[in-house]
C-alpha positions as CSV (number, residue, x, y, z in Angstrom):
1,M,3.6,12.7,-7.5
2,S,5.2,9.3,-7.1
3,F,5.7,7.5,-3.8
4,D,7.0,4.1,-2.5
5,I,5.6,2.2,0.5
6,Q,6.3,-1.3,1.9
7,G,3.8,-3.5,3.7
8,K,2.1,-6.8,3.9
9,L,-0.5,-7.7,1.2
10,Y,-3.6,-7.9,3.4
11,E,-6.3,-8.4,0.8
12,A,-6.6,-8.6,-3.0
13,F,-9.9,-8.0,-4.7
14,E,-11.1,-9.4,-8.1
15,E,-10.6,-7.3,-11.2
16,Q,-13.6,-5.1,-12.1
17,Q,-14.6,-4.2,-15.6
18,V,-15.9,-0.7,-14.9
19,S,-16.7,0.2,-18.5
20,E,-16.0,-1.2,-22.0
21,K,-12.6,0.5,-22.0
22,F,-11.7,0.7,-18.3
23,R,-10.8,-2.0,-15.7
24,K,-9.4,-1.8,-12.2
25,R,-8.3,-4.1,-9.4
26,E,-7.9,-3.0,-5.8
27,F,-5.8,-4.3,-2.9
28,V,-5.1,-3.5,0.7
29,L,-1.7,-3.2,2.3
30,E,-1.2,-3.7,6.0
31,I,1.4,-1.1,7.1
32,P,2.8,-1.0,10.7
33,D,2.7,2.6,12.1
34,G,4.0,2.6,15.6
35,S,1.2,1.4,17.9
36,Y,-1.4,1.5,15.2
37,T,-1.5,-0.6,12.0
38,Q,-2.8,1.1,8.9
39,Y,-4.8,-0.6,6.2
40,V,-4.5,1.3,3.0
41,K,-6.3,0.6,-0.2
42,F,-4.6,1.0,-3.6
43,Q,-5.9,0.7,-7.2
44,L,-4.3,-0.9,-10.3
45,T,-5.8,-0.1,-13.7
46,Q,-5.8,-1.4,-17.2
47,D,-2.7,-3.6,-18.0
48,K,-1.3,-3.0,-14.5
49,C,-4.1,-5.2,-13.0
50,S,-2.0,-8.3,-13.6
51,L,0.8,-7.0,-11.3
52,L,-1.0,-8.4,-8.4
53,D,-1.1,-12.0,-9.8
54,Q,2.4,-12.9,-8.7
55,F,1.7,-12.1,-5.0
56,K,-0.4,-13.9,-2.3
57,T,-2.0,-12.6,0.9
58,G,0.7,-12.2,3.5
59,D,3.5,-11.4,1.1
60,E,5.7,-8.4,1.9
61,V,5.6,-6.0,-1.1
62,K,6.9,-2.7,-2.2
63,V,4.4,-0.6,-4.0
64,T,5.2,2.5,-6.2
65,F,2.1,4.7,-6.6
66,N,0.9,8.1,-7.7
67,L,-1.2,10.2,-5.3
68,S,-4.1,12.1,-6.9
69,G,-7.1,14.0,-5.7
70,K,-10.2,15.5,-7.3
71,P,-13.2,17.6,-6.2
72,F,-16.7,16.4,-7.1
73,T,-19.7,18.8,-6.8
74,K,-23.2,17.5,-6.6
75,N,-26.3,19.5,-5.5
76,G,-24.0,22.4,-4.4
77,Q,-22.0,20.1,-2.1
78,T,-18.3,19.6,-2.9
79,M,-16.6,16.3,-1.9
80,Y,-13.0,15.5,-2.4
81,F,-11.7,12.1,-3.5
82,T,-8.2,10.7,-3.1
83,N,-6.8,7.9,-5.2
84,L,-3.6,5.8,-4.6
85,Q,-2.9,4.6,-8.2
86,A,-0.3,1.8,-8.0
87,W,1.9,1.3,-11.1
88,R,4.7,-1.0,-9.8
89,M,4.7,-3.9,-7.3
90,E,7.8,-5.9,-6.3
91,P,8.8,-8.2,-3.5
92,A,9.8,-6.1,-0.6
93,A,13.3,-5.7,0.8
94,N,13.1,-6.2,4.6
95,N,15.4,-5.7,7.6
96,F,17.1,-2.5,6.4
97,G,17.4,-3.2,2.7
98,A,18.0,-7.0,2.7
99,P,16.1,-8.8,-0.1
100,A,13.1,-10.8,1.0
101,G,14.1,-14.3,2.0
102,A,17.5,-13.1,3.3
103,P,18.6,-14.0,6.9
104,Q,16.9,-11.9,9.5
105,Q,18.9,-9.3,11.5
106,E,18.2,-7.7,14.9
107,A,17.0,-4.1,14.8
108,P,19.4,-1.5,16.2
109,A,18.8,-0.6,19.8
110,F,17.4,2.9,18.9
111,Y,14.4,1.1,17.2
112,S,13.4,-0.6,20.5
113,S,9.7,-1.0,21.0
114,E,10.2,-0.8,24.7
115,A,11.3,2.8,24.6
116,D,9.9,5.1,27.2
117,N,7.0,6.9,25.5
118,D,5.2,9.6,27.5
119,L,3.3,11.1,24.5
120,P,-0.5,11.6,25.3
121,F,-1.6,9.8,22.1
């Protein structure tokens, strides 16, 4: 499964050499989600580790990633692991499709943050 998401590069970690033949690099995106900001960790592997080199903390980026999950059983207890495997990173388009760096536009009125919200959560 392949997905796209856009957010601000919040933190980038150093590349890790996990084994002789496997290396990875992780990073965190800050993603606004209504009243709550989400901080989501992604992983780049092998030759994709260098994708992160062109970005700095605070940059708006678009990440294309695969979602995978696996069970792991130890001592009769099964745990489930989810991985967000990034394979493409590019500067994000902002403000309804405008390329990064383009003049900013006002959000349409129906996106107002002052909307009456009587939800209990």
